[in-house]
C-alpha positions as CSV (number, residue, x, y, z in Angstrom):
1,M,-15.6,-33.0,105.2
2,T,-18.0,-34.8,102.9
3,T,-20.0,-38.0,103.2
4,E,-20.5,-39.4,99.6
5,D,-21.9,-42.7,98.1
6,P,-19.7,-43.1,96.2
7,V,-16.9,-40.5,96.1
8,E,-16.8,-39.7,92.4
9,Y,-14.1,-36.9,92.4
10,D,-11.1,-36.5,94.8
11,I,-10.8,-32.9,95.8
12,D,-7.6,-31.5,97.3
13,G,-8.1,-30.1,100.8
14,I,-11.4,-31.9,101.6
15,I,-11.9,-35.0,103.7
16,Q,-14.2,-37.2,101.7
17,M,-15.8,-40.3,103.4
18,P,-17.3,-43.0,101.3
19,I,-20.3,-44.7,102.5
20,D,-20.1,-48.4,103.4
21,A,-23.2,-49.8,105.1
22,D,-21.6,-53.2,105.5
23,I,-19.2,-51.9,108.2
24,G,-21.7,-49.5,109.7
25,N,-20.3,-46.4,107.9
26,T,-23.7,-45.0,107.1
27,F,-24.6,-41.4,106.2
28,A,-26.1,-40.9,109.7
29,Q,-23.1,-42.4,111.5
30,C,-20.6,-40.1,109.5
31,L,-22.8,-37.1,110.2
32,R,-22.7,-37.6,113.9
33,S,-18.9,-37.9,113.7
34,I,-18.6,-34.8,111.8
35,L,-20.8,-32.8,114.2
36,R,-18.6,-33.8,117.0
37,Q,-15.9,-31.6,115.4
38,D,-18.2,-28.5,115.3
39,P,-17.9,-27.6,111.6
40,D,-19.4,-24.3,110.1
41,I,-20.6,-25.9,107.0
42,I,-21.7,-29.5,106.3
43,L,-22.1,-31.3,102.9
44,V,-24.2,-34.4,102.9
45,G,-24.1,-36.1,99.4
46,E,-27.8,-37.2,99.6
47,I,-30.5,-37.5,102.2
48,R,-32.1,-40.9,101.7
49,D,-33.8,-41.7,104.9
50,R,-35.4,-40.2,108.1
51,E,-32.4,-40.7,110.2
52,T,-30.1,-38.8,107.9
53,A,-32.8,-36.0,107.4
54,E,-33.2,-35.7,111.2
55,I,-29.5,-35.4,111.8
56,A,-29.2,-32.8,109.0
57,V,-32.2,-30.8,110.4
58,Q,-30.8,-30.8,113.9
59,A,-27.4,-29.7,112.7
60,S,-29.1,-26.8,110.9
61,L,-31.0,-25.9,114.1
62,T,-27.8,-25.5,116.1
63,G,-26.3,-23.0,113.6
64,H,-24.5,-25.1,111.0
65,L,-24.9,-24.5,107.3
66,V,-26.0,-27.8,105.7
67,F,-25.9,-28.5,102.0
68,S,-27.4,-31.7,100.7
69,T,-29.4,-33.3,97.8
70,L,-32.7,-35.0,97.3
71,H,-34.4,-36.8,94.4
72,T,-37.6,-34.9,93.4
73,N,-39.3,-33.7,90.4
74,D,-38.8,-30.0,91.0
75,A,-37.9,-27.6,93.9
76,P,-41.4,-27.4,95.5
77,S,-41.6,-31.2,95.6
78,T,-38.7,-31.1,98.1
79,I,-41.0,-30.0,100.8
80,T,-43.3,-33.0,100.2
81,R,-40.3,-35.4,100.1
82,L,-39.1,-34.2,103.5
83,K,-42.6,-34.6,105.0
84,D,-42.8,-38.1,103.5
85,M,-39.5,-38.8,105.4
86,G,-41.2,-37.8,108.6
87,I,-39.9,-34.3,109.1
88,P,-42.4,-32.1,110.8
89,S,-43.5,-28.9,108.9
90,F,-42.3,-26.7,111.8
91,L,-38.8,-28.0,111.4
92,I,-38.7,-27.6,107.7
93,T,-39.7,-24.1,107.9
94,A,-37.2,-23.5,110.7
95,T,-34.2,-25.0,108.7
96,V,-34.8,-25.0,104.9
97,E,-33.5,-21.6,103.4
98,A,-33.5,-22.3,99.7
99,I,-33.9,-25.2,97.2
100,L,-32.3,-25.4,93.8
101,A,-33.5,-28.0,91.2
102,Q,-31.4,-28.9,88.2
103,R,-32.0,-30.9,85.0
104,L,-29.4,-31.7,82.3
105,V,-30.6,-31.5,78.6
106,R,-28.7,-32.2,75.5
107,T,-27.3,-29.2,73.6
108,I,-27.8,-28.7,69.8
109,C,-24.8,-29.5,67.8
110,S,-23.2,-26.2,66.7
111,D,-21.9,-27.6,63.4
112,C,-25.4,-28.5,62.1
113,R,-27.8,-26.3,64.1
114,E,-30.6,-24.9,62.0
115,Q,-33.7,-22.7,62.5
116,Y,-37.1,-24.3,62.0
117,T,-40.7,-23.7,62.7
118,P,-42.1,-26.3,65.3
119,T,-45.3,-28.2,64.5
120,P,-48.6,-27.6,66.4
121,D,-48.1,-31.0,68.1
122,Q,-44.6,-30.0,69.4
123,L,-46.1,-26.7,70.7
124,A,-49.0,-28.7,72.3
125,E,-46.3,-30.8,74.3
126,L,-45.3,-27.5,75.9
127,E,-48.9,-26.4,76.3
128,L,-48.3,-23.5,73.9
129,G,-50.6,-22.2,71.1
130,A,-49.6,-21.5,67.5
131,D,-49.5,-17.8,68.2
132,Y,-46.6,-18.3,70.7
133,I,-44.0,-18.7,68.0
134,A,-44.4,-15.1,66.6
135,G,-41.0,-13.4,66.8
136,K,-39.4,-16.3,68.6
137,M,-36.6,-18.6,67.4
138,F,-36.6,-22.4,67.5
139,Y,-33.6,-24.5,66.6
140,R,-32.7,-28.2,66.0
141,G,-29.7,-30.2,64.9
142,R,-29.7,-31.5,61.3
143,G,-27.3,-34.3,62.1
144,C,-23.7,-34.5,61.0
145,V,-20.3,-36.2,61.5
146,T,-19.5,-34.1,64.5
147,C,-22.5,-35.2,66.4
148,N,-22.8,-38.7,65.0
149,N,-26.0,-37.7,63.2
150,T,-27.9,-37.2,66.5
151,G,-28.2,-33.5,66.2
152,Y,-26.8,-33.1,69.8
153,K,-23.3,-32.5,71.2
154,G,-22.8,-32.1,74.9
155,R,-25.2,-31.0,77.7
156,T,-26.4,-28.0,79.6
157,A,-28.3,-27.4,82.7
158,I,-31.6,-25.8,83.4
159,H,-32.3,-24.6,87.0
160,E,-35.2,-23.7,89.3
161,F,-34.3,-21.7,92.5
162,M,-36.9,-21.5,95.2
163,L,-36.2,-19.1,98.1
164,I,-38.1,-19.9,101.2
165,N,-39.6,-16.7,102.4
166,D,-42.3,-15.9,105.1
167,E,-45.1,-16.5,102.7
168,I,-43.9,-20.0,101.7
169,R,-43.2,-20.9,105.3
170,A,-46.7,-20.1,106.3
171,L,-48.0,-22.3,103.4
172,I,-45.8,-25.2,104.4
173,N,-47.1,-24.9,108.0
174,H,-50.6,-25.1,106.8
175,G,-49.9,-28.2,104.7
176,A,-49.9,-26.5,101.2
177,S,-49.4,-28.9,98.2
178,A,-46.4,-28.7,95.9
179,A,-48.6,-27.0,93.3
180,E,-49.6,-24.3,95.8
181,L,-45.9,-23.8,96.8
182,R,-45.0,-23.6,93.2
183,D,-47.5,-20.9,92.5
184,A,-46.4,-18.9,95.6
185,A,-42.7,-19.2,94.5
186,S,-43.5,-18.1,91.0
187,R,-45.2,-15.0,92.3
188,N,-42.1,-14.2,94.2
189,G,-40.0,-14.5,91.2
190,M,-39.0,-18.1,90.9
191,V,-38.2,-19.2,87.3
192,T,-39.6,-22.8,86.8
193,L,-37.7,-25.5,85.1
194,R,-40.1,-25.3,82.2
195,E,-39.5,-21.6,81.9
196,A,-35.8,-22.0,82.1
197,G,-36.0,-24.7,79.4
198,L,-37.9,-22.4,77.1
199,A,-35.2,-19.7,77.5
200,K,-32.6,-22.4,76.5
201,I,-34.7,-23.2,73.4
202,H,-35.0,-19.7,72.3
203,A,-31.2,-19.1,72.8
204,G,-30.5,-22.0,70.5
205,K,-29.0,-24.2,73.2
206,T,-31.5,-27.1,73.2
207,T,-34.8,-28.4,71.6
208,I,-38.4,-28.7,72.6
209,D,-38.1,-32.5,72.8
210,E,-35.4,-32.3,75.5
211,V,-37.2,-29.7,77.6
212,V,-40.5,-31.8,77.5
213,R,-38.5,-34.8,78.4
214,E,-36.8,-33.4,81.4
215,T,-39.4,-31.0,82.9
216,V,-42.9,-31.5,84.3
217,I,-45.9,-29.4,83.4
218,D,-46.3,-26.5,85.8
């Protein structure tokens, strides 16, 4: 069962409930009804308010696996967002297991892709020096009929996966900032959105401009 606002894709075998606040069919109300049927896994389309967040947390505490989404800049900022909603730190550390952040960037058109050397200003936008380009490839779309002279055709995703371990749980309980959480997660192997974007740049999938637009400075 899912609660979604709105239901964008019909999926066979899944009960999908559209949210309609005018008739009292809210996320929180749907989630309560779902919990009465004792599911093993719960998917909430989005946590937007404290009531929905509290129900999701309580469901997680009682042994349910809960998937949901939040709007934040990156994975570590999710902790700050949950705190802003009024969820205590000890409940966050007891329930949140992992956070995946995703951004969509435009892909370079394969018909007109060309290699080039980025300018110092472009590198500065990524906080990189001129020596960084040694041995690395950078690409852009020249523009053609296939991509309507934009240089881009299609989109691809960059991801940031933050696993909540004991060190990060301790930091959350001590009120650590998103920057401190990001540093700890990076030490434990997390690839940031910016780093994932750089990998896509060097693979010839996207451009510096796209990565700068969709990621924040670490």
